[in-house]
Structures are given as structure tokens and as C-alpha cells.
N, C-alpha and C positions, 0 to 999 in steps of 0.2 A: 725573473720579474719582467724583463722586456718582452719575453715571449708570451706571458699572461696578458700584458697590456695589449699586445697585437692581437691576441685571440679575442680579447674583449671588444677592441674596435672593430675587428672583422664581423663579429656577430651583431654588433650594434648597426653597422652599415647594412648588413644582410637584412636585419629586422626592419629597418627604415625602408629599404627598397621594397621588400615584400609587402609592407604595410601600405606604401604609397602607390605601387603599381596596381591600379584598381579601376578607376572610373574611365569608360571608353566613350560612351554616348548616351544621350537621353533627351527628353522633352517633358513639358508640363502641358496637359490639356484640362479642360473643365466642361461641365455641363450644368445647366440651369435645373435646379430642383423645384423650387417654388419661392414666390416672393423675392427676397434678397439673399436666399440660400443657394449655394452652389457647391457642387462636388468637384474636387480637383484630383487628378490622377498624375502621379509622377511615374514615368517609365525610364529606367536606366538599364544600361548594358555594362557589366563588370567582369573582372577577372575572377573566376570562381574560386580559386585557391588563395585569394589575398586575404591577409589578416585585417584589411579594412572593411571586410564585409560587416554590415550592420543590419540588425532586425528593424531598425527605425531610421527615418531620415527627417531633417528639420525643414519645414516649409515656411516661407515668409509670405503672408497673405496680401501684403502691399498696403495694409491699413495700420501698420505699426504693431501687429500681432504676429505671432509665430506658433506653430504646433509641431508635435512629433507625429509622423504618419507611419504606421506599421505596415510592413510588407504583407501582401495578401495573395501571393501566388506560389505554387510549388509546394513540396511536402513540408512537414514540421520536423523539428529536431535541432540539434546543436550545430552551429557553424563551425568554421575552422578555428575560431577563438575559443570554442567551448561554450559560447552563449546560446542559450535555448531560444529558438524562434518558432512562432507559430507557423511561419512559412519561410522557405529557404530559397525562393526563386527557382527558375527553370534554366538548366543547362541547354543551350539551343544548338550549339555547334561543337565540333570535336576538340577544338583548342580552348576548351573550358570557358567560353564566353557565356555568361548567364544573364537572362532577362529578369529584371525585378519590377514589381508593380507595387506602388504605395498609394493608398486612396484615403481621402479625408473630406469632411464637409465643413463649411464655414458660412456664417450669416453676417453680412455686411450691415453697417449702421445706416447707409443711405446711398444715394445716387452719386456716382463718381467714376473715375477711371483708376483702376488698381493694377499694379504690376506684381504678379505672383512669381516668386522666384526660389531657386534652389541653389546654394553654394556648397560644394563638397571639396575638401582640401586635398582629396586624393586622386588627381588626374594621373593616368599612367605615364611612365617614363619613356623616353625614346621617340617622342612624336617629332617627325622631320621638320614640320613647319611651325612648331611651338618651341622656342628656345627654353632650355632647362624645364621641360614640361613637367618633370616629376615635382618641381616646386611650384607649379602653377595651379591654382584651384580650378575646379570645373564649375561653370556657372551657366544656367539657362534661365530664361524669363518669359513669361506669358503675360500679355495684356488683356485685361477684362474691362470692357465698357459697360457700366450699368446706366442706361439712359431711358427715362420713361417715355421719351418721344419716339425712340427707334424700336422699342420692344426688347424683351429679354433675349439672351443669346447663349448658345452653346458653341464651344470652339470647335474648329475641324478636328477629326480623328486621323492619325497617321497610320495607315494600314500596312506600309512596307517598313521592314526593320531598318535601323540606322547603322547597321554593321555590314560591311561588304568587302569583297576582295576584288582586286584588279590585277592585270598582267602588265608588266613593263612593256612600253612602246605599242600597246594595244589600246584603242579607243574604249572608254568606260562610260556607262550611263546608269543613272539612278533617278528614281522618283519617290518622294516620300509617301505617295498614294494618299493624298489628303482628300477626305470626304467631310463635307460640311452638312450636318443634319438639318440646319435651318435653310439650306439652299442658297446661302450667301455666296458671292463671288469671291474667288481667291486669287491672290497674286503672290509672286515669289521673288525673292532677291537674295543674293549672297551677302553675308555680313562677316565681320571679323568674329572669331571665337573670343569669348570673354572669360576673364579670371576674377581676381579678388575684387569684391565690391561692385561687380558687374561692369568693370571697365574693360576696354579692349586690351587684349594681351600684348605687352610691349614686344616688338620684334616679330609679331605674328605676320605670316605671309600666306597668300593663296598658293596652293600646290603649283609647282613648275610643270609646264606642259610644252610638248613639241610644237603645238599649234594654238590651242585655246582651251580655256577653263571657264565655263559660263553656265548660266541657268536660264531656261525659257521662263519668262515672267508670267506667261499665261498658263502653260501646261505644267510647269514645275520640274521638267526634265532637266537634270544636272548632267552636263556633257564635259568629259575630260579627254581631250585629244592632244597628246596621250602622255601618261606618266613617264618620266625620264629617270627616276631614282627609286630604288626599292625602299620599303619601310612603311611606317604607319603615318597617316595624315588625318587631321581633324578639319572638318568644314562645318560651318554654321549657315543654316538656311532660315531666313525670316519668311513666315507665311502669314499674310495679312488677309483679313476677310472684310468685305465691303457690302453694305446694304443701301441700295438707292444712292450710290456715290458717296456714301459716308463710311468712314473706317469704323468697324465694330470691335476690333481687337486684333491680336496677333499671337502666333506660337512660334517660338524659336527652337529649332532642332540642331543639336550638336552632334554630328555623326563622324564615324571613323572609317576610313578606307585603308586596307592593308595591301600594299603593291608588292608583288612577288615576281621574280624572274621566271618566265616560262615560254615555251614555244607555241602554246595553244592559241588558236583563233576563236574569236566570239562567234556563236551561233547567230543567225539572221532570222528575224520575223518579217514576213511579207507585210508591206505597209497596210494598215487598216484605216479607211476613210472615216471621218465623223459622219454621223447619220442622225436622223430623227424618226420618230414612230408615233403614230396616233394612239392614244391611250385606249386600252381594251383590245389591242392587237398583240400578236406574238412576234418577237424579233429573234431571228436565227441567222447566224452567219458563221463561216469557217475561219479559223486562224491556222496559218501554215508557218512552220519554221524549218529551216535547214542548217546544217553544220558543215563548214568547209574542211574540217579535219576528220570527217566521217565518225564523230563521236555520237553516242546516244543523247537524245534530248528529252528533257522533261518540260512540258507546257503547264503553266499555272496562270491564274488570274485573280486580281483583287480589284476593289473599287466600290463605290457607293451602291450599285445594284445588288451586291452580295450581302449587305448588312441591313436591309429594309424588311419590312413585314412580308412582302411577296418577292423573295430573293431570286435573283438570276442563278443559272447554273453554268458551269463550264467543266468539260471533261474531254480528255484525250480520246479521239476516235480511231486513230491509227498511229503506230509507233514502229520505228525501225532504225537502222543505222543511218545516220546523218539526216534524218527527217522525223518530223512529228506533226500531226494534224489535231485540232481541237475544235469543239463545237460550242459556241456561246448560245444560250437560250434564255429569253426573259419574256414572260407573259405579263404584259403591262396592265395597269388599271388606273383609274382616275386619281388614286392617292399619289401616284408617281408624278403627276403633272407639276412642274415647276419652271421658273424662268431660267435658272442656271442649268447647264447640262450636267448629266452624271458622267464623271470620268471613270474609265476602266483601264487597267494596266494589265498588259499581258507580258509574261516573263518566260523566256526560253533559257534553260539551264543545261549546259552540257556536262558530261562526266570526265572532262579532261583532267590531266595531271600536270602540275601538282595542285592546281585549284580549279574549281569549276567556274567557268566564265558565263556570262549572261548577255542576252539582248533584251531590251525593254521597249515596248511600244505602248503609248497611251492613245486613247480615242475618246471622243465626247459623244454621248447619246442624249438627245433632247426628246422628252416625252411631251407631246402636245395634245391638248384637249380637242375633240371633235368640234366642228362648226355647229352652231345653233340650227335647229331643224324647224320645218314648217313655217319659214318666215314669209309673211304676206304684207302688202301694203294696199289700203283701201282708201279712195278719196272721199272726203265728206265736207262740202262747202269749200272753204278755202283752207282746210286742214286735211291731214293724211293720217289715218289710223294704222299703226304698225303692230302686228301680233306675231308671236312665235310660241313654240312648245318649250316647256320647262327642260333645262339642260340635264343630260344623262349624268353628268358629274355633279354630285351633291355638294362638292366643296367649292363650287363656283360661288363667288361673293357678289357678282354683279354683271351687267352688260353694258357695252359701249355701242352707241348708235351713231352712224356716220351718214352724211348726206352730200349729194352733189347735184348741181343743175345739169340737166341733159341725161342721157341714158347711156352709161358705159360701165364695163365690167373691168376687173383688175386681173392682169396676168401676174400671178404670184411667182416669185422665185422659189427654188427648192427650200423646203423647211421654213418658209416665211410665214409668220403668224401675224394676227392683227391686221391692221390697214396701214400701209406705209404712207409717210408724209408725201411722197412723190405722187401719190395716186390722184390727187386732186380732190379727194373726199375730205370733208371737214366733220370733226366730232361735234355733234349737236346735243347729246344727252348721255348721262351716265346713271343708270338705275340700279336699284338693289335687286338681288337674285330672286326675290319673291314676285317681281313683276314679270308679266308675260305680254304686256301691251304698253304702247306709248303713243300719245296723240302729238304729232308734229303740228303746231299752230304758229310756227315762225316766231317763237319767244312772245306769244300774245298778239303779234302784229298781223298774223295770218300769212299764208304763202301766196305767191303771185299767180293769178289765174292765167291759163294758157301755157304755163311752163311745164316741162317734164322734169321730174326729180328722180334720182337714183338713191336707193338706200342699201346699207350693209350693216350687219350687226356681228359683234364678237363677244364672247364671254371672257371674263378675266378673273384672277385668283389673288389671294391675299399677298403673295410675294411679287406681284406685278405680271405673272405670266398670263399670256393671252391665248385663246383658242384659235384654231383656223378660222378664217373669215367666211361668213355665210355666202350663199349665192346672192347676187344683186337683184333688187326688185325695182322696176321702173313704173311710174304712174304719173298721169297728166291731170291737171285740175280743169274742170269745165266752168264756163262763165254763168253760174247760176246764182251769182250774188252781184250786187252793184259794184262798180269800179270807179274810184275817184280819179278824175283827170286833171283837175286845176285846183290849186290853192294859190291865189295871186293877190298881192297887195294892190288895192285900188287907190287909197289915199294914205299918206304918211302923216299922221297927226297923233300927239300925245294923248288926247282925250276922245276925239270923235273919229278915229280912223276906221277904215272899212276893208273888208276881204271879199274876194270873189271865189266861190267854190262851185265846182261843176262835177257831174258824175255821169257815167254810161250805165243805163238801166240794164238789169240782168235778163238773161235768157231763161224763162221760167218753164220751158217745155218739160224738163225732166224733174221738176220739183212737185212732190206730192201735196200740194196745197192749192186751193182754188181762189183765195182772196176773199175780200179785198185786201190790198197790201198797204203797208205804211212804212215810211222811212223815219228813223229817229237820228237826229244829228247831234254828235258830241264834240266837245271842244276842250282842249288843254293848252295852257299857256306854256310856251317855250318847249323844253325837253321833258316837262313833268308828265306823270302818268295819271294825274287826278282829273280824268275826263268828267265833264259835266254836261247833262242834256240841256241843249239850248233851243232846240226847235224840233218839230215833226211835220211830215208831209204826207197827206193821205192819198195822193195821186202818184202812181208809179212813173208817170211820164214827166213829173216835175224834177228836172235835173239841174237847175240853176238855183244857187243860194247866195244871198248877200248877207254878210255878217258885219254889224256896225257897232259903234260906240266902243271901239277898241283902242288900245295903245300901241299902234303899229310902228311907232318911232322906236320904241325901246324893247319890244318883244316880238318873237315869232309865235305862230299859232299852229297847233296840230289838230286835225279832224279825223273822225271815223264816222261811218254811217251804218246802222243796222237795219236789216230788212225783216219786217215781221209779217206773218199771216195774221190779218186783223179780223177774221170772221168770229162771230159770236160763239163763245164756248170752245173755240179752237185757236186761242191766241198763243202763238209760239214764234221764236225767232228762226228765220230760214238761214240767215247767214249775216256776215258783216264784211265790210270793206277792209283792206289794209289801211294803216294809218298813213296820213300824208301831212307834210308840213309846208309852211310858206318858206321861201328863201330869206335868210337873215344875213345881212351884209355887216361886216365889221371892218374898220379901217385902223391900221397901226402907222402913225406918222414917223418919219425919220428925216435925215438930212436931204432936202431937196427931192423928197420922194414920199409917196403914200402907198403902203402895202395893203391891198384889198384882199379879203378872204370871205367866203360865204359858205353857208351850209344849209341843206335841205334834206330831210329824211322823207323819201317818197318811194312808192312802189313801182314806178316806171323808171326808166334809165334816161338821165339827162346827158345827151351826147356832147353838147357845147354850150357856150354861154357868150352873150353879148354885153360888153361894158359900155355903159353910157356915162358922159360927163357933161355937166352944164357949161356952155360956152360963154364968151363975153356978151352975147345977146340974150342971156338967160334962157337959152334953148338947150335941151339935152340932146346931145349928138353921140353916136356910137364912135368909140375911139379904139376898140379891140375886140377881136374874136378869139376865144380860148376854149380848150377842151378840158381844162382843169379848174377847180373852184378857187383859183387865187390869180391876182394880177398886180404888178408893181407899175405904178404910174411915176415915171422919173422925169428929171428936168424941170421940176417945179420951183417956184419962188417960195423960200421960207417966209412963213408969216401970212401968206395969202390963203383964202379959204376956197375949197374945191368941193363940189357936190356930185354924187354918183348914184346910180341904181344898176341892177343886174337883170338881164332877161335870159332865162333858161330855155333851151330848145331840147325836147326829149320825146319820149314815146314808149308804148308797150311793144312787144314783139309778136303780137298776134292781131288778127284782122277784126274788124267790126268796132274799133275804137278810134276816135279822132287822132289824126296825125299830121303834123307834129303837135306836141303839147307845149304851149307857151305860158310861162309864168313870170311874174315880176317881183323883185324884192322891194323893200322899203328904200326911201331916199336917205342917204347919210352924207354929212359934210365934215370936213376936217382940214387942218393946216399942218404943212410939214415944218419941222424945226430940227436943228442939229443936235442930235443925241448920239451920234456915232463915236464910239471910243476909238482911240488910236490903237494900232496893232501893238501888242507887247514886243519889245526888242528880243532879238535872238542873240545870245552871248555865250562866251566861253571863258573858263578860268585857267590861268596858267601860274603854277605856284613858283615862287623863288624860295627854295628850301633853305638855302644858306642864310638869306636875310629874314626869313619868316615873313614873307609878303605874298599877297595874291594880286595878280594883274587881271583885270576884267576888260574884256574887248567885246563890243557889241555892234549890231547893225539892225535896221528895221527890214522886215522880210520882203517888202514890195514897195514900189514907188508911190502907190496911192496912199500908203499908210503915213507918209511923213508930209502930207500937203500942208498940215497946220500944227505940227508938233513944234513945241517951243522949249521943252525941258525934259530931263530925265531924272527919275528918282532911283536911288540905289538902296536896297534893303538888305539887312544882314541878321543872320542868327548863328550864334557860335555852335550850336548843336541842333540836332534834329527835333529836340523837345522844347526849345526856347521860342519865344515869339519873335517875329521879325521887327526891326526898327530901322528907321532911315539913317544912313551914315553919310549920304552925299546927295546934294541937289545940284545937277549939272544944268546951268541955264543956257549955255551955248549948244544948240542941237547938233553942231558940227563935230563936237567933242564925242569920241567913241572909245575912250580908254580911261581907266581909273585904276590907281594903285592903292590897295588896301594894306596899310603898313602899321607898325607898332601893335602887333597882335601877338598873343602868347602862343598860338598854334595856327597852322594853315587850315586846320580842320574848321569847317563852317558851311553855311548855305547862303546863297545869295538870290535876290530877285531884282529885276530892273523893269521899271514901268515908264511909259511915255505919257506927257500931258500936252493937250492941244490948247488953242488960244481961247477956247471957251470954258477951259477948266476940266474938260472930260479926261479922266485918267484910265489908261488901259488896265483891264482886269484879267483874272485867271492867268497871272504871269507865272510861268513855270519856273520852279525852283531849280537851281543847279548847285550841287554840293560837291565838296572836295574833302577827302579824308587823308590820313597820314600815310596811307599806302602809296600816295603819289611821290612821296620822298623815300629815303633809305629806311627800310624796316630793320628791326632788330635781327641781326644775323650773327651766328656763331661759326667761327672757322673750324675746319676739320683736322688741323695739325698745328702744333707749335713746337719750338725747339729750346727748352729751358737748359741751355748749356752755358750761360753766363757771358755770352758775347755781346749782350746789349741789343741783339736783334731777335724779336719774336720770342723773347724769354717768358712772357706771360700769356696765359690763355685769357683773352679779353674779347668782348663783342666788337663787331665791325662799326656798329652805331648804337647809341642808347637814347637818341632822341625820341621823345614821346613815351619813354618807359616810365611808369610810375613806381612799380615795385618789381623785384626779382627775387626768386628763390631757386637755387640749382644744387643738385646732388650729382656727384660723379662716382661711378663704380668701376672696380677692376673686373677682369675676366671671370673671376669667381664670385661676382656679386657683392663683394665687400665695399662698403662706403669709404672712399679715400679723401673726399673733399666736399664741403658744403658751405654755402655763403648766401647772404642776402644782399651783398654789395652789387650794385647795378653794374659795375665795371669787372666783376668776378675776380680778376687779378690772381688767378691760380699760378703758382710757380712751379707746379709739377711735383710737389712734395706731399707725402701722406700725412693728413692732418693729425693722425693718431700717433704715428711713429716719428714724424718730423723728418723721415728719411726720403731721399729721392725716389720717386716711383720709377720702376724700369721701363724701358722703351717698350711700346706696344699700343694696343687699341683699348680705349676706355669708353664706357657707355655713360651718357648723362641724361637726366631728366630735369628739364628746366621749366618753371612756371613763371610767366611774366604778366604784369598788369599793364596795358597800354591805354593811352588817352586817345580815344576815337571820337568820330563824329557822333555816335550814339552814347558817349560817356566812356567810362572805363570798361575794358573787357579783358578777361583772363585768356591766355593762350598757352598751350602746353607743347613743348618741343622735346622730342626724343631723337637722339643721334649718337654719333660716335666721334671721339677725338683721339687722334694718334700723337703720342709723344715720340719725337726724334731728338737724340742728343748728339 
């Protein structure tokens, strides 16, 4: 009978082991079909002879629904369980590792972020860095973002398999070979492998290394230098995709690496630099690999250029003992243009024993559109007409036009597209791809006569990619239209104020019109654009205009003048001046000081300004010369009235126009008064954890801040979410300490403000907060001695201050629960709660969840660790 029981137990154990030793690696990817419909693909790598093999897998779509997806690769027939499958997967390596593909479609109800996941109970046993891996489920998750403002998205596709071999003490490299069909940017990071419910696996560690185990966040190269222990390891890589700096989703790959003892050295691929190529040209380059052990090498390549409509090719050109050469070739076209580079992965595999070792090199290829052609710039009055040919790339969506004063080209760095910010060129227009011309009229104000302008144009694409920049075009405007030289206030009156306007007449030698000529004068109030015709002049030599009946006290005025050919039957506009405004002065009063600022929008350059103030004899006198449009007049008497006006001194940078150009602002009067707020105090908080008190100490940041401070107000908020209220009013400004006591928790936020003698209170006072981590946090010991000597007989926390709730479970080395409690003090005496017997000496594992009272309210924290019993 005992023998039969033993046989039964043996076969049950063998059956469980065979059933469970199954799931090795996998990931989930998706692609957009239409609307809110997506196709998901689960790829898994499993042990082919396991009884856990299934024709279908369950997928969780992340919206509360699940489906069974059928396997769709490999031959049909019965699996090892005898179940008939339409597809059986594909055995890809000699140790019975099988690739399985499951595909399904799903339509979501609306826009949101969804986490598509797979949980399989049958992860294989014996994984070095996953404790009790045979009992740990396999879990992978992919994040899908459906956002109408970002556009629809397909996830990256992982082109390199997630099953690999490594040699002990030899560097190992892997790259998932991610290709994003939308051209989104990708980033990579290592994360913990996950198990039941998508939680991090308790006790999981990254593989041990002689030097380092890391991943390149930009290229995705996983580098392990070097394995120190034989066996199987699982690693999880999170691949995130970004569009215009916004996260679009992610894919998690859970992969397996089998480390074996061997003498073999990895082959070496000669470094391959990143490159760029103009669309429509052929890219060719060699790849060279050598092997230090004189093994034969096989060279292969994967990556984005191999899975597109005009795919690249790669083939070995020469092959021999210890070396191999290959040729990469790609005939690019405009459909390949995109902002993100294409990644290509070259793999050299030797035929060494007992495993084949590899070297992997990745490189980036950026496909750039050619520059726009036949770019020209033609002057027309005070405008410039730009023209160019339609782009040869029909997927261009628009053109960007850049301008700079003066004539200068750009020296581009290698592979540089568009126009760099450092070039000095400014973006002036963005037009649709249907346009092949643009009139630069200075945003309606016209360009400055006599100046030289440089232009550059680039094409751009839907994903933000830009073409190479065009050659620069330089052009100079001639003085064949009138030029305004003066817009000056004559009298400052609210009802009957007046303005002085002057202009320089045009040089009409190159104008195809014989006159007579007429000026039309237009005026707008302030910065408004509703210009109204106010006058006309029939003599081209009339260059002085007086504009009256204005409110020059409260408004500035803008003027423009149009020049017309006024002959009978041939009336047309020859050109217009740029707009020019009067100087408008504003005054901002403060304590013993008046801050003056002024503004004038003019086509000439004002080099400096003279500030005039009325003196005691009611005469305006100059008090300052400045080259910026503001001035502070200090040392004044609060309550007294002071009056000012500004004179600008400027000019054009070409000959034939009056120089310097002088213009006056209106007259403005104002009185200073004390409206200066005290500086907010700088303070620190020192907690007294035993007494539950907070000690506040403060000081004013500089001596000028405390000249009239008379009191301090202390504000308090118990959490980050509550409103502040005053808890103390310190009337003696020499006091700089306050003790906040009789509080339930040291957690809280404080502000301190200062008040001056006129009642001004400091504002924008910075909050300073303190949380419970400033005191002893909840800590569990790692050993206790339940031997009845009255010393350390119970397993208790070091401190339970600020703990609201607790729940702890303690397990023995076989995973059996021996103790559980919700008592905040725990008080475990080392006995098994089921048998009431003393637990033997040894190490026990605990999972403890606590709820703590923090500054932001209550927060849950999970602790995992070990406790040792010594008797």
C-alpha cells in the first residue's frame, strides 16, 4: 500500500512539473485597424513538450472584457495533450523551444488609456532570479493610448526573439529590435518581471554580474557584463513610445537568457556609425565581423528598413574561418522620410560549442527629404515676393519660411535638417504644401526700405520631419515709396491735442508711373488696426502733416501713408509706408519712486531717449539719458506730484533721410506712494517627535526688508489639501521663534508673512511642509529570540507612530502561512498559528501592508522582507 501511495505521489509531482514547466518569454503588440478597432498579437515562447500547451490563450483588453485568442502559426494537429489545434506553433531551436502567435481584434467604446495583459499560470521552473518560479505566473502588459488629439497609434514591433543564450564570464548583449511603424520615438528601461495580478514578483532580482547589468535608454541595447552563475534568467524590458514629447503607450517584453559554462569567446562586429541619406538615393555600406576563436561566423540583419514597402537588403559577401563580411543596401524614396531614425541591428553568430555566441551592433539611419528647389526672392515696393518649385516629395504637408536681416548663409552640421535656432533666422510663415509663393509684407506693416533680407525655406512632414534647408536668398528694398520720419506729440490735451507727422518723399525713378501722385494719410488709435483715412495730399513735395482735435493725453496714434498714381484712368497704389506710432508714456508709482516706461512702434531704430521732468520753476529739464524704454526716478517725496515727457533719438540705417530723428511723447504726471510689500520671511521647521511639537525659526532675507516691519503672521494647514489659517500673530518683530504644540501629528504645512506699518502684508509666501518621515518610521527587525528569557521574545515593530492600520503575513521557507495579524504591534511569539507549536529556528518571509498618516492623508505601503528566529 505504501508503495502504491509513493508511486501515486511521484506521478502527481512529475505531472505537475511537466505541466508547469512551460512559459519562457513573450510580449503583446497591437496595431490600429480603423476607428476604435485594434488588432492585438500575443507572442509567446514555450517548452514544446509541456502539457501546459494550449490552442488558445486568454487576453484582457483593459476595458473589463476578455477574449480567447487562437494560435495562428505552425502546422495543425493534436498537441501533447491530445487536443486538436488549428495551429501548433513553430519549434525554433533544438531544445524544443516553440514560438506561438495568437491574434485577435477588439473595438473599444471610447477614448482612454487601456492596459492589455496576459497572465499565464505556467512559468517554467528553475529560473535563477525568480524564487520558486514554477509557482509564479507569467504576466506581460501593453499600454494602449487612444487620444483624439494625438492621432491613432500602432505599437512597436519587436523583430529580435526574446530567447537567447549566454556564456558564463563572457559579456552578453541583446536588443529587442523594436520598429515603430508610426515613426514614434522609443525609449527603453529595465523593470521587474511581474507575476500574479500584474504585481512585481516578490524576491525578484536583476541577474548578478561581474561588472554591470544595464540597458541603453536610447538604443535598447541590453548589456550584461558578465554572467557569474549558470542557469536560466528572466528579464523584463519596458519599451515606451513618444510622440511630440507625449507618451503614446508601451510594450513590456519578458525574455529568458540561458547561461551555460563554455570556453567560447563572442565574435566582434566592427563599429558602424549612424548615418543619414537624402531620400531618392542609394545607401550602401559594408559590415565586417571577426571571431577570436577562429569559428565560422554568420552575419544577419533586422530592423525597420527590412519591413517596409521598399525594403533594404543584406547579404554576406565573403565568408571564411574567423571572419565574415556583409553588404547592406537600401534604395530610399520619399515615403521613407520621417523624423525618427530607422534602427538597424546587425548580428554576428559563431558556430562555437556548446552554444553559439553573438555580437550585436545597432545603428541609426535617418532619411531626409531634399531641399526645396528654384527658390527666388523678388522685391516689390516695401514687400518681397518669394517663389519656389513644388517639392518632389508628394507627402510634404507644408513649407516653413525663415528670414534674417542682413545677408548670411548657414553652415550646417552633418545630417542637420531645417533651420537651427542658433542661425539667427526667424520663422515668419508656415504655408500649406499647395503653395509655391509667399509675399513677405512684414505682417502687414511692410519691410524696412534700404535693408537687406535673407530667406531660407524648408519642407516639413506630418510627423515633424524637416527637409534639408534651401540655399539662402538675399534681396534689398529700394526707396521707391514714402518713408515716415516723425510721429511726435505737439500738445498734450484730452480734447484738442495735436500731432506732428513728417515723411521723406520717394525716389520714383524706377517706378513705372508718370503721375500726378497723391498721398493718402491713415490713422489708428493706440495699437488698434482699424486705420481710417483722415486726409490726402496732392503734391508729392508736401511732407509735413499736422493732425489736431485728438486726445493725446490718454492715447497714442499710429499712422501710415499710401502713395498713388493719380492720373486719369490709371489710378493705382504704388506703395505704402510702414506704420509708425507716437511715443506713449506710462508711469507706475511706488514707495518714494516713479517707474517710467514707454512704447513706440516705428520703422526706424531709436538708439536712446532723454527723460524730462518739470522742475520747481515749472520748466521741463532733462534728468536722464537712457538707451532702454524705461527709467526709475527715485528719492521722491510720497504724495508730491511730478510731470514728465520723453524725447526719442533715432534714425534709419541708409542715406537720404533726416538724421537723427527726434520725437516727443505726451506729458504725464503722477505721485509716488508706499505700496511696497515687505519681503516674506525665510524659515525652517524643526520637529520634536517625542513631544509632537514643531519649532519654527525665521529671519528676513535682507536688511532693507525689515525697515518698517511691525508684526509676523503664522499660517498653518494640517495637510497639503486643507486651507491655511492664522495660528499666531507675533507683534514683536524681534521675535523669530514659535513653538507649535498640542497637535495630533507633526505633519503639516506652514507659511509666515510680514506686515509693515502701513498694513502691507508680504505675499507669495513659500510654504514649508514637514511629514512623518522626519521622525522614526515604521521599521521591522530582522531577528528575534522567542526563548522565554523575557528579552526580545516577541516580533514587534521598532515604532508604530503614525501607523493607522496594519496587516502582516509570515511564511516559512515552503511558502506555508504560519502567522497573520492586524495588530499594529504584531506581537508574534514565534509559534505556528495553525499548530500552536514553536516554529523551528530559521529564516521566515513576511509580507506586510501598513496604512500611514502622511501629509497628503493616509497612504498604503507594502514591505517585503525576512525575519530570522534564534532560540
